[in-house]
N, C-alpha and C positions, 0 to 999 in steps of 0.2 A: 618582858625582861630582856635586857641585852644579852646576846650570845657571848659565851666565853671566847676569849681571843683565839683559842686553839681549835675552834669549830668553824669550818667553812660554810658559807650559805649553801643551801640546797638548790640545785639547778635542775629544772625539768623542762622537757620540750612542750611547747604549746601547739596543739594540733586542732585541725577542723575534723569533726566527726560526721560522717555521712550515714544516713540522710538526716539525722536528728539535728546536728549543728554544723551544716556544711556551708553556711553563709558567714561572711566576715564584714563587720562594720567598723571603720576607723573614724574616730571623731578627733578633729584638731581645731585649734582656735584660728585657723587661717586656711589659705589655699593648699592644694595637694602639692607640697614641695618636699624635697629631702626624703626623710625616712618614710613618710606616708606613701609616696609614689614608689619608693624602693620596695616597701612591704607588699604592695599590690602586684608589682612586676615579679617579685620573687615567688609569691603565691601562685601566680599564673604559670611561671616556669615549672614549679614543682608539680602542679596539676597536669600540665602537658607531658611531663616526664613519667607521671604515675599511670595515666590512662592509656589504654591501647590506642594505636594511631587512629585518628578520626572519631574517637568516642567521646571527645570533649570539644564543645564549640563555645566560642566567646563572642558576646556582643559588647563592644567597648564604647562608652560615652565619655567624652572629655571636652565639655563645653568651654572651659576656661583655658586649658592648655592647648586646645585646638589640635590634639593628637600628639603633642610633644612628650607628654608623660609616658606614652606607650609606643613611641616611634619604632623602637627595636622590634616590636611584634609584627610590624608590617612585612618582615622577611617571610613570614608564613604565607602571605598572599601570593608570593611568587610560585608556590607549589599547589596550594589548595585554598581557594577563596573562602570556602565554608568554615574554615577553622576560626576566622575572626570576622565572619559575616561581611566579607569583602573589604571593609575599611573601618576606620575609627570615625564615629559619628559625633557631630558637634552642635548642630543647629536644633532649634526648638521643635520644628515640625518633624525632623528626623528622629529626635528622641521619642516623640509621641508615637510615631509610626512603628519603631522597633520595639517599644514597650507593648504596643498593641499586638505585634506579631508573637511575642513571647506569651502574652495572655491567651492568644488563640491556641498556641501549642499546649499550654497547661490545660485548657478546655478540652483539646483533642485527647490528651493522655487520660484525663479523668473519665471522659465519656466513652472512649473507644478501647482503651487498654485496661485501665484499673477497674472501672465499674465497682462492683461489690466483691470482686474476686481477689484483689491484691491490695495490701495496705499502702505499698510504695512501689515506685518504678523499679527499685532494686529487686524486689520479690518477683516482679514480672520478668525482668531481664534474666534472672537466674534460670528461668525455664525457657525463655524465648530463643536462645541461641542466636542464629544468624539474623533474626528480626528484632533483636534487642534495640531499644531506643537509646540514642546517645544522650549524654548529659550536657546541659546548657548552663553557662555562667554569664551573668550580667555584671559587667565591670563598670563602675561609675566613679568618676573623679569630680570633686567640688560640688556635690549635691548641696543645695537645690538649684544651682545656677542653670538657667534655661529650661527649668522644669515648669510646665504649666500646671494648672489645677488638675486637668485631666491626667497629665503624666504622673502627678503625685499619687492620684487615686490608683492608677494602674500599678505603680511601684508598690503601693501598700498591698494590693492583691497578690502581686508576685512574691513579696516577702512572706505572705501568709500561706499561700497555696503552692508556691513553687517547689519547696524542698521535697514534698511528697511525690511530685511529678518529675523530679530530676532537674529542676531549675533553681540554681543557687545564685546568691548575690554577693559580690565583692565590691564594697562601696566605701568611698571616703566622703564624709560629711563635714562641711565647714560650719562650725557651731555659731560663728558670728552671723551667718546668713540664715540660720534656722529660727523659725518661730518657736516660742517656749513649748507649745503643744507638740510640735514635731520633734523637738529635742527629747522630750520625755517619752514619746512613743518609741523612738529609736533605742533609747537606753533600756527600756523595759522589755525588749524582745527576748524571748526565751529560746527561739529557734535559730538564733544567730550568735556568733562570738563577737562581742562588742569590746573594742579597745579604745581608751581615751588618752589623749596626750595633753599633759598640763605641765607647764614649766619644763618642757623637754623630757618629761618622764611618762612612760606608757604604763597604764594601770587597767585593771578589770573592774570597772565601776558596777555597783549594784549587785555584787556577788559576795559570797563568804570570803573570797580571796581578794577583797577590794584593796587590801594593803600590799598585795604582792606587786612587784614591779616587773615589767616586761622589757627584755633586752632584744631588740630586733636583730636578726641575723644580717650580716653584711651582704649586699648583692654580689653576685659573681662578677669577675672581670668582664668587660664588654666583649672581648674576643671570645671568651668561653661561652657567654650567653648567646652570641651570634652563631657560634658553631653548633650549639645545642639546638637552636631554632632551625637552622638549616637541616640538621639531621632529622628533627621531628617533621619538618615540612616534606622532605623526601620520602619518609616512611608513610606519610598521610595522603599521598597522591591517590585519588580515586578511592580513598578509604570510606567515603560517605556512602558508597553504593551498597545497597542491601540486596543480597543475592541468596534466595532460597533455591537450592538445586532442583532441577526438574525431576531428578530421580527420586525425590522425596514423595512424589505423588503418582509415579507410574505404577502400573500393575506388576505383579511378580511374573516372571517369564511363563510359568505354568498357567497364568490367567489371561494370556494374550488371546484376544478374539473370543473371550468367554462371556463378555457382558451381554445380557439380554435386555433389549430396550423396549420390549412390547408394553410393559406396564409404565415405564418411566425411563427417561434418559438421565443418568447421573454420572457426573465426571468431576474429578478434583481439578481445581484451577490454581490453588495457592494455599497459603497458611493463614489461619485466623486464630487470634489469641496467641498464646505462647506455644501451644502444641497441636492444636486441632487443624484438620484440613478444611478448606473452604470448598464446598460442593456446589456445583451448578446443577440444578435439578429442573428438567423440562419435561412436560407431558402429562402432568396431573393437575386437576383443578383449573385454576386460571393461569398457572405458570406455564405458558406456552411459547412466548416470544420474549426476546431480550433486547434492550437498548443500552449501548455503550457510549460513553462520552469521556474525552480526555484530550487535553491540549498536546501539541507536538512534544515528543519526548517523555510523555507520561507513562508509556508502556502499553498502549492500546494494541499496537500491532503484535507485540510479544504475547499479550493475552490471547489474541486470535490464534497465533501459532500454537500456544499451549493447548487450547481447546481442540484444535484440529488434530494435532499430533497425538495427544493423549487419547482422544476418541478412536483414532486410527489404530492405536495399540490395543485398546480395550475391546473394541467392537469389530466384528467382521463386516464386509461390505453388504451382507444381507441384513445387518442391523442398523447401519447408518450410512448415509451418502451425503456428499457436499456439492453445493453449487457456490462457487467462490467468485466474487466480483470485487476488484480493487480499482477504485477511481483515482487513487493517488498517482503522482508522477514518480513512480518507483516500481519495484519488481517484488513486492512482498510475497505474493502467492506463486511466483514463478517456480519455486522449488517443488511444488506439488505437481507441476507439469513435467519438470525435468525428471523427477523421481517416479513419475507415472503412478501416483497414489491411486490404489485400486478403488478407493471410496469416492474419488472425485469424478463427478459427471461433467462439470464445466469449470474451467479455470480461466478467468479473465484478468489480464494484467494491463494496467493503465487503460482501463476499458473505455470504449465509446459509450455514450448514452444510448445510442441506437442498438448496439449489441446487448447492453445490459437489459434493455427493454425486451429484446427477444428471449432472454433468459427468463424474465418474468412471464412472458407468454408461454414458454415451454412448461414452466411450473404450473401455470393456470390450466394448461391442457392435462398435466399429470393429476392435478386436483380433480378435474372432471372425470378422468379415467378411473381414479380410485373411488370417487363417489358412485359411479355406475357399478363398479365391481362390488362395493359394499351393499348397494341396494339389491343387487341380484342375490346376495347371500343373506340379506336381512340383518346385517350387523351395523352397529352405530359408530364404532371406533376401532383403533388398531388392536387393543386387547381382544375385542370381539372377533376380529378377523383371525387372530391367532387361535382362538378357541374353536373357530369353525373348522380348523384342520385342513385347509385347502392344500397345504404343501407349497404354495406359491409365496415366497418371501416378499414382504413389502417393508423396506427399511424406513426408518425415520429419516426425513429429508431436512437438512439444515441449509438454508439460504443465508450466506454470510456476505454482507455488503459493507465494505469499508469506505467511509466518506460518502454515505448514501445521499447526502444532500446535493451532490453533483447532478442527481436526477432533476433537480428543481431549480437550477441556476437560471433557466430561461422559462418563461411562461409560454410554452409551446405545446403542440400535440404530444410530444414525447413525455413531457412532464405530466400532462393531464392523464395520459394512458398509464404511466407508471404509478400515479397516485391511485387510480381506480384499481389496478391490478394488485398493488401492495395491500390496499384495504381489503380486497376480496380474499387474498391469500391469508392475511392475518386473521380475518374473521372466520373463514371457513376451514383453513388448513389444520386447525387444532384437532378436528375429528379424524383427519386422515394422515396424521403423523408428519405434517409439513410445518416447519418452524422457521421463523425469521429472526436473524440476529443482525441488527443494524448498528454501525459505528460511525462516529463523527467527532471532529475536533470541537465543534460548537453546534448547539441546537438553535441558535438565534439566526436571524437573517430574514430577508423579505419573503423568500420562497422556501417552503419546507413541506414535509408530509403533513397531512391534516392532523390537527391535535386529537381528533376523535380516533384516528388510527393509532397514533402514539399512545393514547390512553389504553388501548388494548394490550400493550406490551407491559405486562406486570413486572417482569424482571428488569431491574435497573442496575447497571454497574457504572459507578462513577470513579474515574481516576482524577489526577490533578486537573483542575479546571478553575475558571474564574467564578466569582460569586453569582453572576447572572446565570451561567450555565448550571451551577449547583442547584438553583431553584427550578430550572427548566427540566432537568433530568429527574429530580425528586419532586415532591410536592411543595406547596407554598410554605409549609411550616418546617421544612427539613433543609437546613443549610449546611449539614455536616460535611459535604464534599469540599467546602471552602477551606477546611482545616487540613486537607491532605497536603503533604509537604515534600514528598520524594517520589522519584519514578517507581512505578510498580505498586505504590500504595493505593488502595482503593476501598470502596464501600460497595458491598453486594447487598441488594435489597430486592426481595421478592414479594413486597407488599405494595406495589405500585408507587413506591417512593415515600410511603408513610414512615415517619421517624422510628416507629417501633420495629420496623423491618430491617434496620441498619445492621450490617455485619461487616466490621472493618477487616481487611485482609491484605496480604502481600502477595502479588503475583509471583509465581516461581520464575526463575531466570532460565531462559532457553537460548543459548548462543546459536548462531547459524550452523557452525560446524557440528555441534552436538545434535541439533535438530536433524541434520542430514544423516547422521549415524542412526538415529531412531527411525527415520524414514527408510533407511536401508533394511532395518529389521522388519518393517512392514512389508517391503518388497519381498523379503525372504519368506514371510508368512504366506503371501499371495502365491509365490512360486511353488511352495510346498502343498498348497491346496489344489483341489481339482476344479477350481473356478477358471473358466476361460478368461484370458486377459482382456480387459476393456480399456481402451485408450480414452482419456477425457477429451472433451472438446476444448481446445486451447485457443484463446484469443489474446495475442500479444500486441497491444495497440501501439507500442513504441518501436516496432520492428516490422519489416516486410513479411509477407506470408511465407511459410516454409513449404516448398514444393513436395517434400517427402510426405506431407500430410494429405496429399491429393490421392485418395483411394481410387477414384475413377480413372485417372491417368495411369496409375499403376496397373490396373486391370487391362487397360487398352494395350499397354506395352507388353504385358505378359500373355495376351491372347493372340490367336492366329485368325485374322479376318478371312472368311471364306467368300464373302461378297461385300460389295460397297454398301455403306449405310445409306438410309434414306436422306439423312442430313449429316454432313460432317460437323463435328463439334470441337470446340477448343475451350480451355478453361483459363480465365484471366487472373484469378486470385481467390483469396479466402473472403467470404462475405462478412459483413458486420451484423451477422445474425446467425442463429443456430440452424443451418441448412447446408446443403452441398455447396461446392465451389461455384463461384460466379461463372456462368456458362454462356457461350455464344453458339447458336446452331444456324448453319447456312442452308436454308431451304432453297429449292430451285424455283424461285419466284422473284418478282420485281422487288427492289429495295434491299436485297440481302447482301449488303456490303458493310464492312466495319471501318469506322473512322476513329482514329486515336489522336487526340490533341493534347499536347503537354510539353513543357520545356525540360523535363527530366529525360534526357536522351537515353541514358542507360536503362531506365525503367521501361521506356517505350520499345527499345530494341529487345529487351528481355521478353516483354509481352509478345512481340511479333515472332521471335525465335521459338518460344515455347508453343505458340499457336501452330507454327509450321510443324514442329515435332509431333504434337498431338494429332493434327490432321493426317500427317503422313502415316502414322501408326494405325489408323482406322481403315485404310484401304489396302486391298491386296497389291502385292508388288507389281509395279508397272502400269497401274491403272490411272490414278490421279496424277496430274501434272502440277508442278510448282515453279513459279518464277519469283525470285527474290531480288528485287531492285534495291541497291544500297550504294552509298558512296564512301564506305569505310576505307580509310587509307591502309594499305597492306602493312602487316606486322604491328598493327595497333590492337589494343584489347577488343575493340568492336569487331574488327576483321577476324580475329582469332575466334571470337564467340560464334560468328556466323559460320566460319569453317567447321567448328566443332558441331554445331547443330546439323549442318548438311551432312557431315560425316556420320552422325549418329543414326541416320536413316538411310542405310546403304541401298535398300531396295527401291527407294522413292526416286522419281524422275524430277530432280531439282536443278534448276538453272539459275546461276547467279548472274545478275545483270548490273553493270556499272553505268554511270551516266553516258559515256561515249557509246555504249551499246544499246541504249534505251530505245532509239528509234527503230532499229532492226528487230529487237525483241517485241516491241509493240506492234510492228507490222505482222509478225508471226502470230501474235495473239489475235490481232484484228482479222487475219485470214481464217483462223479457227472460228471466230465469232460469225464471220460471214458464211462459212460453210454450215454452221449449225442453224443460222437464221434461215438458210435456204431449205433446210430439212433433209439435206443429203445424208447426214450422218446420224440423224435422230432415230431412236428405236421406238418401240410401241409406247404411246403416251408421251413421247418427247423427252423421256428420261433415260435413254439407253446409253448416251455418251458419258464417259467419265468426267468428273469435274476438273476444272482448272482453277487453281488458287494463285492470284497475283498479289504478292506482298511487296509493298513499297515503303521503305523506311526513309523518311524525310522527303516527301514529295516536292517540297519547295526547293530542293537541290537539283531537281530534274527539269531544267528549263524547256527541254524539247517536248515535255508532256503538257505544257500549258497551251491551251487552245489559242490564246492570243499571240503566241510566239511566232512572228513572221519568218524567223530563220529556221523553223523546223522543216524537215524534208521527209519524204516517205519513200520506202523501198517498194511500195505497191504502185507500180507504174500504170496499172489499169485505172485505179481510182484517183491517184494523185493526191490522196489525203495526207495531211500532215500527221505527225505522231500525236499532236495535241488533239486533233479532231478524232483520231482513232481512239484515244484514251477517253474522250467524252462519250463516244459511242459505246465503249466498253462499260462505262459507268451506267449509262441509261438503259442498255439492252442486255448486258452480260449476265446478270444474276438469273434472269429468266431462262437462260440456256446453260446454266451450270458453270459460268465463269464468275468467280467471286473475288472482290478486292478487299485487302486488308491494308489500310493506308495510315501512315503516321505523319503528322505535321507538328510544328512547335507552337504556333500561335494561331488565333482566329484570324488575324490579319493576313497570314499566309494562306489560310483556308480560302479566304475571299479572293486572293490573287490567283490561286491555282484552279479554282473551279467556280462556275456560276451557280446561282441559287437553285436552278433546276437540277443541276448535277448533285448539289449538296443534299437535296431531298431524297436522292436514291440511296444515301447512306442512312438507313433507318436505325442502324445499331451504331452507337457512339460511346466512346470512352473519353472522359475528360479528367485531367489532373487539375491542380489548383490554378485558378485564373481569376480575372476580375469578374465582378458580378454581371457587368454588361455582356462580356464575352460568353460567360456561362449561360446567360439567358438566351443569347442568340443561338447557342448550340443545342441546349437541352431544355429550353423553356423554363429554366429555374436558375436563380442565382446561387444555388447550393454549392457550386464548385469554389466559390470565393472563400468558404469556410473550411476547405479541406486542409489536412495537415500533411506532413512529409510523406507518410506511407499510406496515403489514401487516394482513391480515384472513384469516379462515378460511372456506372454503366447505364446508359439510357437506351431503351428499346421503344422506338416510336410506334411500331406496329402493335406491341402489347400494352403500351402506355405505362411502362414501369421505369422506375429510377432506383438503382441499387448502389449502395456504398460498399466498397470492397477494398481489401489490401492487396495490391499487385504482388506477384511472386518475386522473391529475390532471385538473382541469377544463380543457376545451379552450379555447384563446384564440378571440377573435372571428374571426381569420383562418381558422382551421380550420372553424369553424361556417359561415362565409360560403361557403367552398369546398364544404362538404357540402351546403348549401342549393342551390348552383348545380348540383351533380351531380344531386341529386334532382329539381330543377325541369326539368333538360334531358333527363331520361330519356325523356320522352314525345315529344321533338322530335328527338332525335338522340343521337350518342355523348356520353357524359358526360366532363367534364374529369377528368384524373387528379389525385387529391389528393396 
């Protein structure tokens, strides 16, 4: 019946209801123009204004309008691309791809979050807090344009399963382009709000309110809409980051260092489900070793920091210790060296393969040592050792290698040895509490660890990675890692990759500054304990060696020599292995000279100056003599360094010699050699005279010392020998009488110009920096120097047949030199200050 004229029509708002009816379908007899496009845009604006920043994401498909229908929304991409999935998509293949992406997301939510615990994503989010899933909206204009048969099937799946998983559809359908079956299917959907336009009037077809007319709200003015979008964009910057605070998994202060790892090592690493902690458990059954995979930016490095830091807070160094190797071009593990983590035994930053191999060798030795101790007590494993009550703590050892595949980039002896050692440690380490954690961006490639070894690593942790790596880290039937979509999101699996072992989780967030604060607390725990401080072995591959880490030199500077050593020693740098510093010993025998060849003048001068200081500190005052030949221009950094070095050893007899003085100085040295050769000054056994060390920096700059130089003259009027001939005699005869040479040159070409082949053979000890393969082979019988980096050198000892890679020491600062001078100066009057 018609309403009386005095009664106004009833007007009610028409709303989307989440999650039951959160999708909207608009049916018109033509393309998305006018009210249809305005209604979709207005709905998007209202959703953006209603959801918290970053909690609503839109995938927009506009195949006919080519983006014009939603052009204003592109303002959001200026702030956060993820809000509109980077851009508006129009092409057939793009539509298929993004519908497939949404289908994978729905699959992930069902399998990883909802399972049989939650009916909808809204229930999950109500408990999940910071790990709540965002809502996704699929916006379509002019369906079915550019939709393939596959795309239509995927859309049908999204419409059916999406709302439960937080994926809703805002769609315009062009009825003229729809097949009859498609039109009926859309109209009969009960999980969507369907509006139909006919003759300019919007209605609700197929419902009890079919006769009700819909009056669309007018769109906001363009200026107001743009201002709103800019405000939402600014508020949404970085809003997609999911951050579970590290404090959510740390032990209470009263539980620091209380965790007992004898039976099993258990540590929280993140949040699983809405409220539970994800625990990494190592040490029981087959759960002994772990494999981590994740592409750049997936959160793998953060996960390693979480494991190390949380274990350092939970367990004392008697319970767990770390061997940390980072092959990446970065400094991920440097903080543990800087903070002197008491649990760390080795920290390798931007490690060399050679040094990393020495870490494996050290662990292999530890495995054998533990095996022998266990056999002596008749125990089989770590719990048995604890029950035996020996009182000797044996901590669980974690070897953590980031980018472990760098071991195998070349098919060489290092890769072969690393493969054998890793396999032995993985197979035998479980009984002795030695566990391996390997991380990599990808597990593919030509060279890798043997699949049999990887198969022993039951614990698998996958972060964001491609589909190929998803199958490599899990088993062939488990592709769940391909569904991971954000940094820090991962799958923990302790069933060797079987799908039934999947446990989705979110890695906790640990910023660098916060991590350092937690490490300070660990330092405080160590200081409050009665444990003697143990400094880790630190290898920093991207920097020169630190002189302060040379314990042997420190002891020499702090001690008072009462007699001359049998062989003077100097230290060149830190080795690329776990051992003492690279050392040169000058025996009183033929061939005991040192030749340094390299174009890095500062590095060679530092090496020579520190060698002078080390040698001078080992001899009683006034015994050994030193001649330092150099051509440094006064008031330059090089000249100042030489002056500082000579001033640091006030009791040593050091003579600086410049090129103009070289002939006279060489005549003086030649006279000393002649005297010793005659036996006039030799003591019993020929070793009674003090040594003489002749250091020459840049021999190629001293033309008078070249044998072929016809313009050389000698001050020795009896012999009439040139300085070049005297120098050659010093090379060939000097070391047997205690006169040793330490000589630097820049190139092998200048080596050949300054000395003949016979003279070169008397330099049995040689240091080479980076040079061509041919020059390297000529000097050390190996092309290895051609592959050296910036802070690397090789020490070749022909007598011993050894070739050792090392990092030369950086030039010491004035503070270190001042302390060294004070130590040497005070040795005669009392205890030396500690450097």
